[in-house]
C-alpha positions in Angstrom: -0.2 0.1 -0.3 1.2 3.1 -0.6 2.3 5.8 2.2 0.3 8.8 3.2 1.6 12.1 1.8 2.6 13.0 5.2 4.2 9.3 5.5 6.5 10.0 2.3 9.9 10.6 1.9 10.7 13.6 -0.5 12.7 11.1 -3.3 11.5 7.2 -2.3 8.0 7.7 -1.7 8.3 5.8 1.7 8.6 7.0 5.3 12.6 7.2 6.1 13.0 4.7 8.9 16.3 3.4 8.1 19.5 5.8 9.1 21.0 7.5 6.4 25.1 7.2 7.4 26.7 5.1 4.9 29.3 7.5 2.7 30.4 7.1 -1.2 33.8 4.8 0.6 31.5 3.2 3.0 29.2 1.5 0.2 32.0 1.1 -2.0 34.0 -1.0 0.9 30.8 -2.7 1.4 30.9 -3.5 -2.3 34.7 -5.2 -2.2 33.7 -7.1 1.0 30.9 -8.3 -0.7 32.8 -9.6 -3.9 35.9 -10.1 -1.7 39.2 -9.5 -3.0 40.9 -13.1 -2.6 37.8 -14.7 -3.9 39.9 -16.0 -6.8 41.8 -18.0 -3.9 39.1 -20.5 -3.6 38.3 -21.3 -7.0 41.3 -20.3 -8.9 42.2 -24.2 -10.1 38.8 -24.7 -11.7 38.9 -21.3 -13.9 42.7 -21.9 -15.0 42.0 -25.2 -15.7 38.9 -24.1 -17.6 40.6 -21.4 -19.7 43.5 -23.3 -20.6 45.9 -21.5 -18.5 44.6 -18.0 -19.4 43.3 -17.4 -16.0 43.5 -13.7 -16.2 42.1 -13.1 -19.3 38.6 -15.0 -18.2 38.4 -12.4 -14.8 39.2 -9.7 -17.5 36.5 -10.6 -20.2 34.1 -11.5 -16.8 34.7 -8.1 -15.4 34.0 -6.1 -18.6 30.7 -8.0 -18.9 29.7 -7.4 -15.3 30.5 -3.5 -16.1 27.0 -3.9 -18.8 25.1 -5.0 -15.5 26.4 -2.3 -13.0 25.8 0.5 -15.4 21.9 -0.4 -15.4 22.2 -0.6 -11.6 23.5 2.6 -11.6 20.9 4.0 -13.6 17.8 2.5 -11.7 19.3 3.4 -8.4 20.0 7.1 -9.7 16.0 6.4 -11.0 14.7 4.9 -7.8 17.0 5.3 -4.6 15.2 2.9 -2.5 16.1 -0.6 -0.2 14.6 -2.9 -3.1 17.5 -3.2 -5.8 16.4 -5.6 -8.1 12.7 -6.0 -6.6 12.2 -2.2 -6.5 14.0 -1.7 -10.0 11.7 -4.3 -11.8 8.4 -3.7 -9.7 8.9 0.1 -10.8 10.3 -0.2 -14.6 7.9 -3.3 -15.4 5.2 -4.1 -13.4 4.4 -5.2 -10.0 4.3 -8.8 -10.5 7.5 -8.4 -12.6 8.8 -6.9 -9.1 7.3 -9.5 -7.2 9.2 -12.2 -9.5 12.3 -10.3 -9.9 12.6 -9.8 -5.9 11.7 -13.7 -5.7 14.7 -14.7 -7.5 17.3 -12.3 -6.2 16.2 -14.0 -2.9 17.5 -17.3 -4.2 20.6 -15.5 -4.5 21.0 -13.4 -1.6 19.1 -15.8 1.2 21.2 -18.8 0.5 24.4 -17.2 0.2 25.3 -16.5 3.4 24.5 -20.2 4.2 26.6 -21.0 1.3 29.5 -18.6 2.5 29.0 -20.1 6.2 29.2 -23.8 5.4 32.8 -23.2 3.2 34.4 -21.2 6.1 33.7 -23.8 8.5 34.3 -26.7 6.5 37.9 -25.1 6.0 38.4 -24.0 9.5 36.8 -27.8 10.4 40.1 -29.1 8.4 42.5 -27.1 10.7 40.7 -27.6 13.7 38.7 -30.9 13.6 39.0 -31.3 17.3 36.0 -28.5 16.8 32.5 -30.1 15.4 31.2 -28.5 12.1 28.2 -27.2 13.7 30.2 -25.4 16.6 31.6 -22.8 14.0 28.4 -22.5 11.8 27.1 -21.2 15.1 29.8 -18.8 15.8 29.9 -17.4 12.3 26.0 -17.1 12.3 26.0 -15.1 16.1 28.6 -13.0 15.3 27.8 -11.6 12.3 23.8 -11.6 13.3 24.8 -9.5 16.7 26.7 -7.1 14.4 24.2 -6.7 11.8 21.0 -5.8 14.4 23.8 -3.5 16.3 23.6 -1.4 12.7 25.1 -0.4 9.5 27.4 1.9 11.2 28.8 -1.0 13.2 28.6 -3.0 10.1 30.7 -0.5 8.1 33.0 -0.2 10.8 33.9 -3.9 10.8 33.8 -4.1 6.9 36.7 -1.5 6.6 39.3 -3.7 9.0 38.3 -6.8 7.4 39.2 -5.2 3.8 42.3 -3.7 5.2 43.4 -7.4 6.6 42.2 -9.3 3.1 44.4 -6.7 0.9 47.4 -6.9 3.2 47.3 -10.9 2.7 46.6 -10.2 -0.9 49.4 -7.8 -1.0 51.9 -10.2 0.8 50.9 -13.0 -1.4 51.5 -10.8 -4.6 55.1 -9.6 -3.2 56.1 -13.0 -2.0 54.7 -14.5 -5.7 56.6 -11.6 -7.8 60.0 -12.3 -5.2 59.4 -16.0 -6.2 59.0 -15.2 -10.1 61.9 -13.3 -10.3 64.1 -16.1 -8.1 62.6 -18.2 -11.1 61.0 -20.6 -8.4 58.9 -23.5 -10.1 60.2 -22.5 -13.4 58.4 -19.4 -13.3 59.4 -16.4 -15.6 57.1 -13.4 -16.9 54.9 -13.8 -19.8 51.6 -12.6 -21.3 50.3 -16.1 -21.5 47.8 -15.9 -18.2 46.3 -12.8 -20.7 46.5 -14.4 -23.8 48.2 -17.9 -25.1 47.3 -17.4 -29.1 48.7 -21.2 -28.9 45.9 -22.2 -26.3 42.9 -19.7 -27.5 39.6 -20.8 -28.3 36.9 -18.1 -27.5 34.6 -21.0 -26.8 36.7 -22.3 -24.1 37.4 -19.3 -22.6 34.0 -18.2 -22.4 32.9 -21.1 -20.9 35.9 -20.4 -18.2 34.6 -17.2 -17.8 31.3 -18.7 -16.8 32.7 -19.6 -13.7 35.1 -16.5 -13.1 32.2 -14.1 -13.3 30.4 -15.5 -10.5 33.2 -14.1 -8.4 31.9 -10.8 -9.6 28.3 -11.4 -7.7 28.1 -9.3 -4.8 28.4 -5.7 -6.4 24.5 -5.7 -6.9 23.9 -5.5 -3.1 25.1 -2.1 -2.8 21.8 -1.0 -4.5 20.0 -2.6 -1.5 21.8 0.0 1.1 20.1 2.9 -1.1 18.0 4.4 1.8 20.8 4.3 4.2 23.1 6.4 1.8 23.6 10.1 2.5 25.7 10.6 -0.9 22.8 11.9 -3.0 21.5 9.8 -5.7 24.6 9.0 -8.0 26.5 7.4 -4.6 25.0 4.4 -5.0 25.2 3.8 -8.7 29.0 5.3 -8.5 30.2 2.7 -5.9 28.9 -0.1 -7.5 30.9 1.0 -10.7 34.1 1.4 -9.0 34.0 -1.4 -6.5 33.2 -3.4 -9.7 36.6 -2.4 -11.2 38.7 -2.2 -8.6 37.8 -6.0 -7.6 38.1 -6.8 -11.0 41.8 -5.1 -11.2 42.8 -7.3 -8.0 41.6 -10.5 -9.4 43.7 -9.8 -12.4 47.0 -9.3 -11.0 46.6 -12.2 -8.1 45.6 -14.6 -10.6 48.6 -13.6 -13.1 51.2 -14.1 -10.4 49.9 -17.2 -9.4 49.5 -18.6 -13.2 53.2 -17.8 -13.6 54.0 -19.2 -10.5 52.8 -22.5 -11.4 52.4 -22.5 -15.5 51.6 -26.2 -16.1 47.8 -25.9 -15.1 47.0 -29.6 -16.5 49.5 -31.0 -13.0 47.0 -29.6 -10.2 46.9 -32.3 -7.5 43.8 -31.0 -6.7 42.0 -27.9 -8.4 39.9 -26.8 -5.6 43.0 -26.1 -3.5 45.5 -25.1 -6.3 45.9 -21.9 -4.9 47.2 -22.7 -1.6 49.8 -24.8 -3.1 51.0 -22.1 -5.3 51.5 -20.0 -2.2 53.2 -22.8 -0.7 55.4 -23.4 -3.7 56.2 -19.1 -3.7 56.6 -18.6 0.0 56.4 -21.9 2.2 53.6 -23.4 4.5 53.0 -20.3 6.7 51.7 -18.3 3.5 49.8 -21.6 2.3 48.2 -21.2 5.7 47.7 -17.3 5.9 45.7 -17.3 2.2 43.6 -20.5 3.6 42.9 -18.5 6.8 42.1 -15.6 5.5 39.8 -17.2 2.8 37.9 -18.8 5.5 37.1 -15.4 7.4 36.8 -13.5 4.4 33.9 -16.0 3.5 32.5 -16.5 6.8 32.5 -13.1 8.7 32.9 -9.9 6.2 31.3 -11.7 3.2 28.6 -13.6 4.9 28.6 -10.2 6.9 27.4 -8.0 4.3 25.5 -10.8 2.6 23.5 -11.0 5.8 22.7 -7.2 5.5 21.6 -7.0 1.8 19.3 -10.2 1.9 17.6 -8.3 5.2 16.7 -5.1 3.7 15.5 -6.4 0.5 13.1 -8.7 3.1 12.2 -5.5 4.4 11.4 -3.5 1.4 9.1 -7.1 0.2 7.5 -6.7 3.6 7.0 -3.1 3.5 5.1 -3.5 0.3 3.0 -6.5 2.3 4.8 -9.2 -0.7 5.9 -10.7 2.4 4.7 -11.1 6.2 4.4 -7.3 7.8 6.7 -8.8 10.7 9.8 -8.6 8.3 9.4 -4.8 7.9 9.7 -4.2 11.7 12.7 -1.8 12.2 14.9 -2.3 15.8 13.7 1.1 17.8 17.3 1.7 19.3 19.2 0.8 15.7 16.9 1.1 13.3 18.1 -1.7 11.6 15.3 -4.3 9.8 16.1 -6.9 13.2 13.4 -9.3 12.3 14.9 -9.8 8.9 18.0 -10.0 10.2 17.1 -12.8 12.7 15.1 -14.9 10.2 18.2 -14.9 7.5 20.5 -16.1 10.3 17.7 -19.1 11.5 17.5 -19.8 7.9 21.3 -20.1 7.4 21.4 -22.4 10.2 18.9 -25.0 8.5 20.5 -24.5 5.4 23.8 -25.1 6.0 22.7 -28.2 8.1 20.9 -29.6 5.1 23.4 -28.8 2.5 26.4 -29.9 4.8 27.8 -32.4 2.4 26.1 -30.8 -1.0 27.9 -27.2 -1.5 27.8 -27.7 -5.2 24.1 -28.1 -5.5 23.9 -25.0 -3.1 26.0 -22.7 -5.2 24.1 -24.1 -8.1 20.7 -22.7 -6.8 22.3 -19.3 -5.9 23.8 -18.7 -9.4 20.4 -19.1 -10.9 18.9 -16.8 -8.6 21.1 -13.8 -9.5 21.5 -14.4 -13.4 17.9 -14.6 -13.7 17.2 -11.1 -11.7 20.2 -9.6 -13.3 17.8 -10.5 -16.5 15.1 -8.7 -15.3 17.0 -5.7 -14.5 18.1 -5.1 -17.7 14.7 -5.3 -19.4 13.5 -2.6 -16.5 15.9 -0.3 -17.9 15.0 -0.4 -21.3 11.2 -0.7 -20.5 11.0 1.8 -17.9 13.2 4.8 -19.8 12.2 4.0 -23.3 8.7 2.9 -22.9 7.5 5.2 -19.5 9.8 7.9 -19.7 10.2 7.8 -23.7 13.9 8.6 -23.4 15.7 9.2 -26.4 18.8 8.4 -25.0 19.6 5.3 -26.6 22.7 4.5 -25.6 22.0 4.2 -22.2 18.5 3.3 -22.2 18.9 0.5 -24.7 21.8 -0.5 -26.2 24.2 -0.6 -22.9 21.1 -2.8 -21.4 20.6 -5.1 -24.6 24.7 -6.1 -24.1 23.9 -6.5 -20.6 21.2 -8.9 -21.2 22.7 -11.0 -24.3 26.1 -11.7 -21.7 24.1 -12.4 -18.9 21.9 -14.7 -20.9 24.7 -16.4 -22.3 26.0 -17.1 -19.1 23.1 -18.0 -17.6 22.9 -20.6 -20.9 25.9 -22.0 -19.9 24.7 -22.9 -16.2 24.5 -26.8 -15.3 21.4 -28.5 -15.5 21.2 -29.2 -11.7 21.1 -25.0 -11.6 18.1 -24.9 -14.0 16.1 -27.9 -12.4 16.6 -26.0 -9.2 16.1 -22.7 -9.9 12.8 -23.1 -12.0 11.4 -25.4 -9.2 12.0 -22.0 -7.2 10.3 -19.8 -9.4 7.4 -22.2 -10.2 7.1 -21.5 -6.2 7.1 -17.8 -6.6 4.5 -18.1 -9.2 2.2 -19.8 -7.2 2.8 -17.9 -4.2 2.1 -14.5 -6.3 -1.0 -16.3 -7.4 -2.3 -16.8 -4.0 -1.7 -13.4 -3.1 -3.5 -11.7 -6.1 -6.7 -14.3 -5.8 -7.4 -13.3 -1.9 -6.6 -9.6 -2.6 -3.2 -10.0 -0.6 -1.7 -8.2 -3.6 -1.8 -4.7 -2.4 -0.5 -2.8 -5.3 1.6 0.5 -4.8 0.9 4.0 -5.9 4.2 3.3 -8.3 3.9 6.7 -10.0 6.5 7.8 -12.5 
């Protein structure tokens, strides 16, 4: 239901309940934390093998590809500076039902991402300290992040800054030690452009297959849009933070994977592709660097990334509940901290349940997440074209037609290359959403908003 005129915010059309405290730098750091500057540590071997050693090229193409989606986010976030991200953009850009489905799909991404991050991190630490049960690590990670997110987004932002600094320090150590190892010719290392382009191994289809994996490391820049109602930097702050954080993390991905590829050029000889990066770190600097990168990955995923992931999904739940698309209680704001605390606690409970269910099926959980994110991105690009060209009659065809269409085609290609299990589980989730939406309409609970223009 639309807010009454005396409740409407001047910019959003809603009563301003969340605290505006985040600067551009807070938003950018939030995006960096969500994407994890050291994300390639965990999937390096798979991408290297899939790209015939041109792992830096895979990340470069992935960054360029996601820029088009980032531009669509920037365009819509400037037009609608509200907390619902792609849910709100599709709702206003296409129609109310499309908004619900886009929000339902992004829920599949956001609501399961914290669970995946907790599970991977807990498993890594359990391997290091097997005496501590996996469940103990899970509960510890979930409890810490829930408390931080309930206390407030400012506290989350401060925690983000500390964690991102620690991540960058670990990354800088690896790059510095790695470059020294290359100069020393360790493991036959020598400088070459082959990680970026190897004419003897290049195949567009093969490299693009690796891109479909590498591009998933960039997922998370979109979560910045969920904090639009807590930004104090104006309408352009969110969009600018999305684009800048994506470019920064892309450059970091390229540098670290290039260095790793030079230290271990024979990508066909990995003992285990899942832990290839840690083996490379050990070759470059010894056991201490191996364990440093392992621990950094666990903390980055289980605390930093999961922290912002939980904050993001709680804002989407808050936004959808505020519009009566989900139970109204999820829109409750803490009287002291002014955060959507009920939604935050719900995400914690779901994370504990999901991690228990998928404890030995991490791959299946990741597949579901990928489907939700990429399908929601398709809705985003359609929203830009429909809103600006269809509703606003814009004549800026480059910004409002060409760029989002390119973004749609790129995301569509990556979506097409998802595995069969991902699509099967994803379509089941979508079907449930359609049934739920039909229920809302049939029972007259689907109260449409006064979207205006």
